[in-house]
ZADO-1210 file (C-alpha; in nm, 4 decimals, padded with zeros to 6 digits):
<atoms>
<atom x="19.7049" y="13.7532" z="08.0327" code="MET" pos="1"/>
<atom x="19.6830" y="13.8125" z="08.3981" code="THR" pos="2"/>
<atom x="19.3843" y="13.7733" z="08.6337" code="THR" pos="3"/>
<atom x="19.3332" y="13.9632" z="08.9520" code="GLU" pos="4"/>
<atom x="19.2317" y="13.7737" z="09.2656" code="MET" pos="5"/>
<atom x="18.9437" y="13.9209" z="09.4668" code="ALA" pos="6"/>
<atom x="19.0363" y="13.9965" z="09.8248" code="PRO" pos="7"/>
<atom x="18.9021" y="13.7293" z="10.0579" code="SER" pos="8"/>
<atom x="18.6632" y="13.8259" z="10.3380" code="ALA" pos="9"/>
<atom x="18.8181" y="13.8304" z="10.6835" code="PRO" pos="10"/>
<atom x="18.7425" y="13.5204" z="10.8893" code="VAL" pos="11"/>
<atom x="18.5877" y="13.5866" z="11.2290" code="ALA" pos="12"/>
<atom x="18.7803" y="13.4303" z="11.5134" code="PRO" pos="13"/>
<atom x="18.6246" y="13.1365" z="11.6892" code="ALA" pos="14"/>
<atom x="18.3878" y="13.2195" z="11.9725" code="GLY" pos="15"/>
<atom x="18.2805" y="13.5559" z="11.8256" code="THR" pos="16"/>
<atom x="17.9727" y="13.6591" z="11.6336" code="GLY" pos="17"/>
<atom x="17.6107" y="13.5950" z="11.7286" code="LYS" pos="18"/>
<atom x="17.6742" y="13.2497" z="11.8680" code="ALA" pos="19"/>
<atom x="17.9664" y="13.3679" z="12.0758" code="GLY" pos="20"/>
<atom x="17.7914" y="13.6760" z="12.2102" code="THR" pos="21"/>
<atom x="17.4744" y="13.4795" z="12.2823" code="ARG" pos="22"/>
<atom x="17.6660" y="13.2270" z="12.4926" code="ALA" pos="23"/>
<atom x="17.7828" y="13.4964" z="12.7266" code="GLY" pos="24"/>
<atom x="17.4595" y="13.6903" z="12.7698" code="THR" pos="25"/>
<atom x="17.3014" y="13.7115" z="13.1170" code="PRO" pos="26"/>
<atom x="16.9906" y="13.5289" z="12.9908" code="ALA" pos="27"/>
<atom x="17.1923" y="13.2221" z="12.8918" code="VAL" pos="28"/>
<atom x="17.3807" y="13.2249" z="13.2208" code="GLN" pos="29"/>
<atom x="17.0516" y="13.2531" z="13.4050" code="ARG" pos="30"/>
<atom x="16.9134" y="12.9538" z="13.2170" code="ARG" pos="31"/>
<atom x="17.2222" y="12.7548" z="13.3075" code="ARG" pos="32"/>
<atom x="17.1792" y="12.8458" z="13.6742" code="GLU" pos="33"/>
<atom x="16.8119" y="12.7478" z="13.6623" code="VAL" pos="34"/>
<atom x="16.9041" y="12.4192" z="13.4948" code="GLY" pos="35"/>
<atom x="17.1655" y="12.3488" z="13.7619" code="LEU" pos="36"/>
<atom x="16.9212" y="12.4258" z="14.0440" code="LEU" pos="37"/>
<atom x="16.6548" y="12.2143" z="13.8750" code="SER" pos="38"/>
<atom x="16.8984" y="11.9236" z="13.8524" code="GLY" pos="39"/>
<atom x="16.9906" y="11.9574" z="14.2194" code="LEU" pos="40"/>
<atom x="16.6218" y="11.9718" z="14.3055" code="GLY" pos="41"/>
<atom x="16.5540" y="11.6494" z="14.1167" code="HIS" pos="42"/>
<atom x="16.8435" y="11.4802" z="14.2970" code="VAL" pos="43"/>
<atom x="16.7096" y="11.5956" z="14.6349" code="ALA" pos="44"/>
<atom x="16.3599" y="11.4710" z="14.5481" code="LEU" pos="45"/>
<atom x="16.5022" y="11.1354" z="14.4392" code="ALA" pos="46"/>
<atom x="16.6898" y="11.0977" z="14.7673" code="VAL" pos="47"/>
<atom x="16.3791" y="11.1964" z="14.9624" code="TRP" pos="48"/>
<atom x="16.1677" y="10.9453" z="14.7670" code="ALA" pos="49"/>
<atom x="16.4165" y="10.6678" z="14.8483" code="ILE" pos="50"/>
<atom x="16.4136" y="10.7598" z="15.2185" code="LEU" pos="51"/>
<atom x="16.0334" y="10.7422" z="15.2227" code="VAL" pos="52"/>
<atom x="15.9769" y="10.4397" z="14.9995" code="ILE" pos="53"/>
<atom x="16.2518" y="10.2161" z="15.1427" code="ALA" pos="54"/>
<atom x="16.0971" y="10.1790" z="15.4947" code="PRO" pos="55"/>
<atom x="15.7517" y="10.1245" z="15.3439" code="LEU" pos="56"/>
<atom x="15.8842" y="09.8576" z="15.1077" code="LEU" pos="57"/>
<atom x="16.0744" y="09.6877" z="15.3894" code="TRP" pos="58"/>
<atom x="15.7631" y="09.6854" z="15.6105" code="THR" pos="59"/>
<atom x="15.5450" y="09.5319" z="15.3391" code="ILE" pos="60"/>
<atom x="15.8034" y="09.2671" z="15.2496" code="LEU" pos="61"/>
<atom x="15.8625" y="09.1819" z="15.6170" code="ALA" pos="62"/>
<atom x="15.4911" y="09.1178" z="15.6670" code="SER" pos="63"/>
<atom x="15.5241" y="08.8112" z="15.4388" code="PHE" pos="64"/>
<atom x="15.8418" y="08.6743" z="15.6018" code="LYS" pos="65"/>
<atom x="15.9169" y="08.4640" z="15.9061" code="SER" pos="66"/>
<atom x="16.1123" y="08.5929" z="16.2060" code="ASN" pos="67"/>
<atom x="16.4262" y="08.4206" z="16.0756" code="THR" pos="68"/>
<atom x="16.3989" y="08.5838" z="15.7352" code="GLU" pos="69"/>
<atom x="16.3347" y="08.9248" z="15.8929" code="ILE" pos="70"/>
<atom x="16.6431" y="08.9249" z="16.1170" code="PHE" pos="71"/>
<atom x="16.8914" y="08.7082" z="15.9256" code="LEU" pos="72"/>
<atom x="16.7973" y="08.7595" z="15.5609" code="GLY" pos="73"/>
<atom x="16.8337" y="09.0483" z="15.3226" code="ASN" pos="74"/>
<atom x="16.5838" y="09.3132" z="15.4362" code="PRO" pos="75"/>
<atom x="16.4786" y="09.3932" z="15.0786" code="PHE" pos="76"/>
<atom x="16.4844" y="09.0373" z="14.9483" code="ALA" pos="77"/>
<atom x="16.1590" y="08.8761" z="14.8425" code="LEU" pos="78"/>
<atom x="16.0115" y="08.6267" z="15.0917" code="PRO" pos="79"/>
<atom x="16.0398" y="08.2571" z="15.0179" code="LYS" pos="80"/>
<atom x="15.6631" y="08.2412" z="14.9796" code="GLU" pos="81"/>
<atom x="15.3889" y="08.5019" z="14.9779" code="PHE" pos="82"/>
<atom x="15.1537" y="08.3858" z="15.2494" code="SER" pos="83"/>
<atom x="14.8813" y="08.5912" z="15.4186" code="PHE" pos="84"/>
<atom x="14.8974" y="08.3882" z="15.7411" code="ASP" pos="85"/>
<atom x="15.0617" y="08.6791" z="15.9236" code="SER" pos="86"/>
<atom x="14.7759" y="08.9087" z="15.8206" code="PHE" pos="87"/>
<atom x="14.5230" y="08.6550" z="15.9462" code="ALA" pos="88"/>
<atom x="14.7056" y="08.6241" z="16.2798" code="ARG" pos="89"/>
<atom x="14.7264" y="09.0006" z="16.3155" code="ALA" pos="90"/>
<atom x="14.3589" y="09.0482" z="16.2299" code="TRP" pos="91"/>
<atom x="14.2237" y="08.7781" z="16.4642" code="THR" pos="92"/>
<atom x="14.4741" y="08.6805" z="16.7335" code="GLU" pos="93"/>
<atom x="14.6201" y="09.0283" z="16.7846" code="ALA" pos="94"/>
<atom x="14.2742" y="09.1916" z="16.7564" code="ASN" pos="95"/>
<atom x="14.3926" y="09.4277" z="16.4820" code="VAL" pos="96"/>
<atom x="14.0560" y="09.3842" z="16.3124" code="GLY" pos="97"/>
<atom x="13.8753" y="09.5286" z="16.6129" code="ARG" pos="98"/>
<atom x="14.1257" y="09.8134" z="16.6468" code="TYR" pos="99"/>
<atom x="14.0934" y="09.8836" z="16.2752" code="PHE" pos="100"/>
<atom x="13.7142" y="09.9130" z="16.2953" code="LEU" pos="101"/>
<atom x="13.7446" y="10.1324" z="16.6052" code="ASN" pos="102"/>
<atom x="13.9743" y="10.3678" z="16.4154" code="SER" pos="103"/>
<atom x="13.7377" y="10.3772" z="16.1174" code="VAL" pos="104"/>
<atom x="13.4462" y="10.4674" z="16.3458" code="LEU" pos="105"/>
<atom x="13.6323" y="10.7375" z="16.5401" code="VAL" pos="106"/>
<atom x="13.8034" y="10.8957" z="16.2382" code="VAL" pos="107"/>
<atom x="13.4851" y="10.8946" z="16.0278" code="SER" pos="108"/>
<atom x="13.2753" y="11.0738" z="16.2896" code="LEU" pos="109"/>
<atom x="13.5512" y="11.3121" z="16.3980" code="SER" pos="110"/>
<atom x="13.6345" y="11.4083" z="16.0386" code="THR" pos="111"/>
<atom x="13.2673" y="11.4716" z="15.9618" code="ALA" pos="112"/>
<atom x="13.2345" y="11.6901" z="16.2712" code="GLY" pos="113"/>
<atom x="13.5578" y="11.8741" z="16.1960" code="THR" pos="114"/>
<atom x="13.4532" y="11.9525" z="15.8392" code="MET" pos="115"/>
<atom x="13.1036" y="12.0651" z="15.9420" code="LEU" pos="116"/>
<atom x="13.2058" y="12.2963" z="16.2273" code="PHE" pos="117"/>
<atom x="13.5314" y="12.4052" z="16.0648" code="GLY" pos="118"/>
<atom x="13.3667" y="12.4950" z="15.7337" code="ALA" pos="119"/>
<atom x="13.0905" y="12.6955" z="15.9039" code="MET" pos="120"/>
<atom x="13.3359" y="12.8826" z="16.1266" code="ALA" pos="121"/>
<atom x="13.5743" y="12.9533" z="15.8391" code="ALA" pos="122"/>
<atom x="13.2894" y="13.0738" z="15.6148" code="TYR" pos="123"/>
<atom x="13.1603" y="13.3208" z="15.8734" code="VAL" pos="124"/>
<atom x="13.5079" y="13.4507" z="15.9549" code="LEU" pos="125"/>
<atom x="13.5934" y="13.4900" z="15.5866" code="ALA" pos="126"/>
<atom x="13.2692" y="13.6415" z="15.4516" code="ARG" pos="127"/>
<atom x="13.0979" y="13.8276" z="15.7382" code="TYR" pos="128"/>
<atom x="13.2808" y="14.1223" z="15.8965" code="PRO" pos="129"/>
<atom x="13.1792" y="14.1870" z="16.2583" code="PHE" pos="130"/>
<atom x="13.3490" y="14.3208" z="16.5728" code="PRO" pos="131"/>
<atom x="13.5984" y="14.0647" z="16.7030" code="GLY" pos="132"/>
<atom x="13.6224" y="13.8799" z="16.3727" code="ASN" pos="133"/>
<atom x="14.0007" y="13.8987" z="16.3566" code="ARG" pos="134"/>
<atom x="14.0366" y="13.8184" z="16.7258" code="VAL" pos="135"/>
<atom x="13.8419" y="13.4930" z="16.6885" code="ILE" pos="136"/>
<atom x="14.0330" y="13.4072" z="16.3721" code="TYR" pos="137"/>
<atom x="14.3709" y="13.4562" z="16.5389" code="TYR" pos="138"/>
<atom x="14.2569" y="13.2506" z="16.8373" code="LEU" pos="139"/>
<atom x="14.1918" y="12.9635" z="16.5973" code="PHE" pos="140"/>
<atom x="14.5255" y="13.0171" z="16.4237" code="VAL" pos="141"/>
<atom x="14.7111" y="13.0266" z="16.7568" code="SER" pos="142"/>
<atom x="14.6022" y="12.6681" z="16.8110" code="GLY" pos="143"/>
<atom x="14.8418" y="12.5655" z="16.5333" code="LEU" pos="144"/>
<atom x="15.1368" y="12.6747" z="16.7471" code="ALA" pos="145"/>
<atom x="15.0194" y="12.4936" z="17.0626" code="PHE" pos="146"/>
<atom x="15.1900" y="12.1534" z="17.1083" code="PRO" pos="147"/>
<atom x="14.9511" y="11.8674" z="17.1757" code="VAL" pos="148"/>
<atom x="15.1499" y="11.7185" z="17.4617" code="PHE" pos="149"/>
<atom x="15.1170" y="12.0422" z="17.6611" code="LEU" pos="150"/>
<atom x="14.7388" y="12.0026" z="17.6573" code="ALA" pos="151"/>
<atom x="14.7272" y="11.6380" z="17.7640" code="LEU" pos="152"/>
<atom x="14.6786" y="11.7037" z="18.1365" code="VAL" pos="153"/>
<atom x="14.4099" y="11.9737" z="18.0938" code="PRO" pos="154"/>
<atom x="14.2337" y="11.7606" z="17.8345" code="LEU" pos="155"/>
<atom x="14.2391" y="11.4582" z="18.0636" code="PHE" pos="156"/>
<atom x="14.0912" y="11.6579" z="18.3528" code="LEU" pos="157"/>
<atom x="13.8220" y="11.8198" z="18.1371" code="ILE" pos="158"/>
<atom x="13.7173" y="11.4947" z="17.9716" code="VAL" pos="159"/>
<atom x="13.7206" y="11.3161" z="18.3074" code="ASN" pos="160"/>
<atom x="13.5023" y="11.5859" z="18.4698" code="ASN" pos="161"/>
<atom x="13.2555" y="11.5558" z="18.1812" code="LEU" pos="162"/>
<atom x="13.2348" y="11.1809" z="18.2372" code="GLY" pos="163"/>
<atom x="13.3625" y="11.1094" z="17.8861" code="LEU" pos="164"/>
<atom x="13.6906" y="10.9394" z="17.9746" code="LEU" pos="165"/>
<atom x="13.7389" y="10.6053" z="17.7975" code="ASN" pos="166"/>
<atom x="13.4502" y="10.6769" z="17.5597" code="THR" pos="167"/>
<atom x="13.4367" y="10.7230" z="17.1856" code="TYR" pos="168"/>
<atom x="13.2396" y="11.0449" z="17.2362" code="THR" pos="169"/>
<atom x="13.5169" y="11.2057" z="17.4400" code="GLY" pos="170"/>
<atom x="13.7854" y="11.0993" z="17.1929" code="LEU" pos="171"/>
<atom x="13.5842" y="11.2222" z="16.8930" code="ILE" pos="172"/>
<atom x="13.5214" y="11.5626" z="17.0543" code="LEU" pos="173"/>
<atom x="13.8915" y="11.6029" z="17.1313" code="VAL" pos="174"/>
<atom x="13.9837" y="11.5025" z="16.7752" code="TYR" pos="175"/>
<atom x="13.7454" y="11.7684" z="16.6430" code="ILE" pos="176"/>
<atom x="13.8915" y="12.0360" z="16.8702" code="ALA" pos="177"/>
<atom x="14.2447" y="11.9278" z="16.7793" code="TYR" pos="178"/>
<atom x="14.1752" y="11.9529" z="16.4028" code="SER" pos="179"/>
<atom x="13.9722" y="12.2761" z="16.3985" code="LEU" pos="180"/>
<atom x="14.2618" y="12.5297" z="16.3977" code="PRO" pos="181"/>
<atom x="14.4182" y="12.4063" z="16.0751" code="PHE" pos="182"/>
<atom x="14.0770" y="12.3497" z="15.9159" code="THR" pos="183"/>
<atom x="13.9601" y="12.7044" z="15.9893" code="VAL" pos="184"/>
<atom x="14.2941" y="12.8521" z="15.8825" code="PHE" pos="185"/>
<atom x="14.2894" y="12.6699" z="15.5483" code="PHE" pos="186"/>
<atom x="13.9212" y="12.7085" z="15.4620" code="LEU" pos="187"/>
<atom x="13.9004" y="13.0755" z="15.5619" code="ALA" pos="188"/>
<atom x="14.1592" y="13.1568" z="15.2976" code="ALA" pos="189"/>
<atom x="13.9733" y="12.9382" z="15.0483" code="PHE" pos="190"/>
<atom x="13.6300" y="13.0939" z="15.1096" code="PHE" pos="191"/>
<atom x="13.7781" y="13.4399" z="15.0522" code="LYS" pos="192"/>
<atom x="13.8605" y="13.3408" z="14.6933" code="THR" pos="193"/>
<atom x="13.4992" y="13.2553" z="14.6053" code="LEU" pos="194"/>
<atom x="13.3199" y="13.5237" z="14.3972" code="PRO" pos="195"/>
<atom x="13.1038" y="13.7612" z="14.5966" code="GLN" pos="196"/>
<atom x="12.8724" y="13.8184" z="14.2989" code="SER" pos="197"/>
<atom x="12.7361" y="13.4632" z="14.3233" code="VAL" pos="198"/>
<atom x="12.6470" y="13.5107" z="14.6899" code="ALA" pos="199"/>
<atom x="12.4816" y="13.8455" z="14.6185" code="GLU" pos="200"/>
<atom x="12.2758" y="13.6972" z="14.3353" code="ALA" pos="201"/>
<atom x="12.1579" y="13.4148" z="14.5613" code="ALA" pos="202"/>
<atom x="12.0590" y="13.6589" z="14.8358" code="MET" pos="203"/>
<atom x="11.8639" y="13.8682" z="14.5852" code="ILE" pos="204"/>
<atom x="11.6768" y="13.5524" z="14.4763" code="ASP" pos="205"/>
<atom x="11.5699" y="13.5031" z="14.8365" code="GLY" pos="206"/>
<atom x="11.8221" y="13.2443" z="14.9598" code="ALA" pos="207"/>
<atom x="11.8780" y="13.2410" z="15.3352" code="SER" pos="208"/>
<atom x="12.2243" y="13.2429" z="15.4863" code="HIS" pos="209"/>
<atom x="12.1936" y="12.8716" z="15.5647" code="THR" pos="210"/>
<atom x="12.0836" y="12.7832" z="15.2125" code="ARG" pos="211"/>
<atom x="12.3527" y="13.0061" z="15.0656" code="LEU" pos="212"/>
<atom x="12.6193" y="12.8217" z="15.2617" code="PHE" pos="213"/>
<atom x="12.5086" y="12.4613" z="15.2127" code="PHE" pos="214"/>
<atom x="12.3714" y="12.4752" z="14.8571" code="GLN" pos="215"/>
<atom x="12.5984" y="12.7310" z="14.6908" code="ILE" pos="216"/>
<atom x="12.9203" y="12.7975" z="14.8802" code="MET" pos="217"/>
<atom x="12.9949" y="12.4417" z="14.9922" code="VAL" pos="218"/>
<atom x="12.9725" y="12.2973" z="14.6355" code="PRO" pos="219"/>
<atom x="13.1920" y="12.5811" z="14.5090" code="MET" pos="220"/>
<atom x="13.4463" y="12.5088" z="14.7841" code="ALA" pos="221"/>
<atom x="13.4524" y="12.1350" z="14.7158" code="ARG" pos="222"/>
<atom x="13.8235" y="12.1183" z="14.6114" code="PRO" pos="223"/>
<atom x="13.9321" y="12.2874" z="14.9328" code="GLY" pos="224"/>
<atom x="13.6980" y="12.0757" z="15.1453" code="LEU" pos="225"/>
<atom x="13.8292" y="11.7530" z="14.9924" code="VAL" pos="226"/>
<atom x="14.1904" y="11.8609" z="15.0474" code="SER" pos="227"/>
<atom x="14.1482" y="11.9502" z="15.4124" code="ILE" pos="228"/>
<atom x="13.9339" y="11.6409" z="15.4746" code="ALA" pos="229"/>
<atom x="14.2150" y="11.4157" z="15.3510" code="ILE" pos="230"/>
<atom x="14.4684" y="11.5964" z="15.5709" code="PHE" pos="231"/>
<atom x="14.2376" y="11.5566" z="15.8716" code="ASN" pos="232"/>
<atom x="14.1795" y="11.1873" z="15.8009" code="ILE" pos="233"/>
<atom x="14.5519" y="11.1174" z="15.7793" code="ILE" pos="234"/>
<atom x="14.6307" y="11.3205" z="16.0905" code="GLY" pos="235"/>
<atom x="14.3574" y="11.1645" z="16.3011" code="GLN" pos="236"/>
<atom x="14.4281" y="10.8129" z="16.1736" code="TRP" pos="237"/>
<atom x="14.7922" y="10.8408" z="16.2848" code="ASN" pos="238"/>
<atom x="14.7130" y="11.0060" z="16.6190" code="GLN" pos="239"/>
<atom x="14.8635" y="10.8240" z="16.9172" code="TYR" pos="240"/>
<atom x="14.9102" y="11.0607" z="17.2137" code="LEU" pos="241"/>
<atom x="14.5453" y="11.1602" z="17.2488" code="LEU" pos="242"/>
<atom x="14.4038" y="10.8033" z="17.2498" code="PRO" pos="243"/>
<atom x="14.6680" y="10.6920" z="17.4996" code="VAL" pos="244"/>
<atom x="14.5755" y="10.9764" z="17.7351" code="ALA" pos="245"/>
<atom x="14.1977" y="10.9459" z="17.7030" code="LEU" pos="246"/>
<atom x="14.1291" y="10.5759" z="17.6376" code="MET" pos="247"/>
<atom x="14.2332" y="10.4158" z="17.9647" code="GLN" pos="248"/>
<atom x="14.0617" y="10.2393" z="18.2493" code="GLY" pos="249"/>
<atom x="13.8625" y="09.9206" z="18.2860" code="GLN" pos="250"/>
<atom x="13.7817" y="09.7652" z="17.9496" code="GLY" pos="251"/>
<atom x="13.9762" y="10.0285" z="17.7574" code="ALA" pos="252"/>
<atom x="14.1633" y="09.7732" z="17.5485" code="ASP" pos="253"/>
<atom x="13.8386" y="09.6825" z="17.3700" code="ALA" pos="254"/>
<atom x="13.8045" y="10.0464" z="17.2586" code="LYS" pos="255"/>
<atom x="14.1629" y="10.1056" z="17.1494" code="TRP" pos="256"/>
<atom x="14.2297" y="10.2536" z="16.8099" code="VAL" pos="257"/>
<atom x="14.4776" y="10.1045" z="16.5649" code="LEU" pos="258"/>
<atom x="14.7852" y="10.2969" z="16.6799" code="THR" pos="259"/>
<atom x="14.7323" y="10.1823" z="17.0383" code="GLN" pos="260"/>
<atom x="14.6825" y="09.8236" z="16.9289" code="GLY" pos="261"/>
<atom x="15.0008" y="09.8166" z="16.7221" code="ILE" pos="262"/>
<atom x="15.2002" y="09.9678" z="17.0087" code="ALA" pos="263"/>
<atom x="15.0601" y="09.7028" z="17.2415" code="SER" pos="264"/>
<atom x="15.1560" y="09.4238" z="16.9994" code="ILE" pos="265"/>
<atom x="15.5152" y="09.5496" z="16.9813" code="SER" pos="266"/>
<atom x="15.5621" y="09.5682" z="17.3593" code="THR" pos="267"/>
<atom x="15.3511" y="09.2889" z="17.5100" code="SER" pos="268"/>
<atom x="15.5257" y="08.9800" z="17.3726" code="ALA" pos="269"/>
<atom x="15.8882" y="09.0842" z="17.4348" code="GLY" pos="270"/>
<atom x="16.1406" y="08.8552" z="17.2703" code="TYR" pos="271"/>
<atom x="15.8672" y="08.6123" z="17.1640" code="GLU" pos="272"/>
<atom x="15.6918" y="08.8715" z="16.9491" code="ALA" pos="273"/>
<atom x="15.5391" y="08.7652" z="16.6211" code="ASP" pos="274"/>
<atom x="15.7242" y="09.0185" z="16.4084" code="TRP" pos="275"/>
<atom x="15.5581" y="08.9124" z="16.0856" code="ALA" pos="276"/>
<atom x="15.2154" y="08.9776" z="16.2392" code="ALA" pos="277"/>
<atom x="15.3415" y="09.3118" z="16.3709" code="LEU" pos="278"/>
<atom x="15.4578" y="09.4191" z="16.0265" code="PHE" pos="279"/>
<atom x="15.1300" y="09.2930" z="15.8826" code="ALA" pos="280"/>
<atom x="14.9452" y="09.5164" z="16.1289" code="ALA" pos="281"/>
<atom x="15.1622" y="09.8095" z="16.0251" code="LEU" pos="282"/>
<atom x="15.0870" y="09.7364" z="15.6605" code="THR" pos="283"/>
<atom x="14.7149" y="09.7282" z="15.7347" code="LEU" pos="284"/>
<atom x="14.7420" y="10.0690" z="15.8998" code="SER" pos="285"/>
<atom x="14.9511" y="10.2217" z="15.6192" code="ILE" pos="286"/>
<atom x="14.7723" y="10.0972" z="15.3093" code="LEU" pos="287"/>
<atom x="14.4349" y="10.2698" z="15.3676" code="PRO" pos="288"/>
<atom x="14.5995" y="10.6119" z="15.3864" code="MET" pos="289"/>
<atom x="14.8069" y="10.5454" z="15.0734" code="ILE" pos="290"/>
<atom x="14.4936" y="10.4350" z="14.8870" code="ILE" pos="291"/>
<atom x="14.2954" y="10.7396" z="15.0021" code="VAL" pos="292"/>
<atom x="14.5721" y="10.9772" z="14.8981" code="TYR" pos="293"/>
<atom x="14.6185" y="10.8028" z="14.5631" code="ALA" pos="294"/>
<atom x="14.2465" y="10.8259" z="14.4835" code="ILE" pos="295"/>
<atom x="14.2080" y="11.1915" z="14.5830" code="PHE" pos="296"/>
<atom x="14.5506" y="11.3156" z="14.4742" code="GLN" pos="297"/>
<atom x="14.4160" y="11.5407" z="14.1984" code="ARG" pos="298"/>
<atom x="14.1510" y="11.6889" z="14.4258" code="GLN" pos="299"/>
<atom x="14.4139" y="11.7645" z="14.6899" code="ILE" pos="300"/>
<atom x="14.6389" y="11.9412" z="14.4416" code="GLN" pos="301"/>
<atom x="14.3441" y="12.1299" z="14.2931" code="SER" pos="302"/>
<atom x="14.2314" y="12.2439" z="14.6354" code="GLY" pos="303"/>
<atom x="14.5752" y="12.3634" z="14.7369" code="LEU" pos="304"/>
<atom x="14.6320" y="12.5594" z="14.4159" code="THR" pos="305"/>
<atom x="14.2792" y="12.7029" z="14.4061" code="SER" pos="306"/>
<atom x="14.3087" y="12.8340" z="14.7593" code="GLY" pos="307"/>
<atom x="14.6437" y="12.9936" z="14.6850" code="ALA" pos="308"/>
<atom x="14.5310" y="13.2063" z="14.3876" code="VAL" pos="309"/>
<atom x="14.2522" y="13.4605" z="14.4101" code="LYS" pos="310"/>
</atoms>
């Protein structure tokens, strides 16, 4: 008795079929390219993070070391003992405490003035069409392309003629003028994204233009205001050229801001400089900005993304 064998099904060669065709589709290749670019982006961000964090870490560690440890030891090694004597010397003997308070005073008032005038100007330019609107807006924007050092001589002459040289008032006014272009540019785009229906409803209910701005539009624009305020604080806190040009004369050293004081510490003592106190002063100037950015990080990101999408 004989049995017949059923013919076997042909075996597909390796690399063919759905899996093989799917591996060669443009979508899969595109995903591979995106994955490769994403990996390269992560590597670039890691390198950038190291380049930024390494100097900050070295500065903070050096503020706890002696001069011998700073110059002869491992730059990233931990100090033999964590002592705050260098911070005390920097705060009292090097007058960093006075410079720190001067910077807090100047930056606080100048940031408040910048946000007040910048927000009002940006709101009017963004929401009220009138002849010359675009001209005024582009005049503000053109200030972004004007280098600060080119304006030092005219600023010095103007402030001197006004009798405001070597005064906090003159420095604060210049800080406000220096920060207005970017503030108006950023907030004008942000105010355009706010709903017009809310403003119309408020006007129908009898709200004046002033009340509409301060009680309705400003709270709605809070994310953008917080973002630009942080940028202004950081920029004005780190400003060096403008204080050097405007804060000079008899008794000017008592009115110096922190950047001027740190520069004076690094150049006045020569080879006998107290490097630990200098790095302590640098740490004192860096930490407040890191803390401010860490606290308001979410608000900054929210403001940037909200102003970018209408």
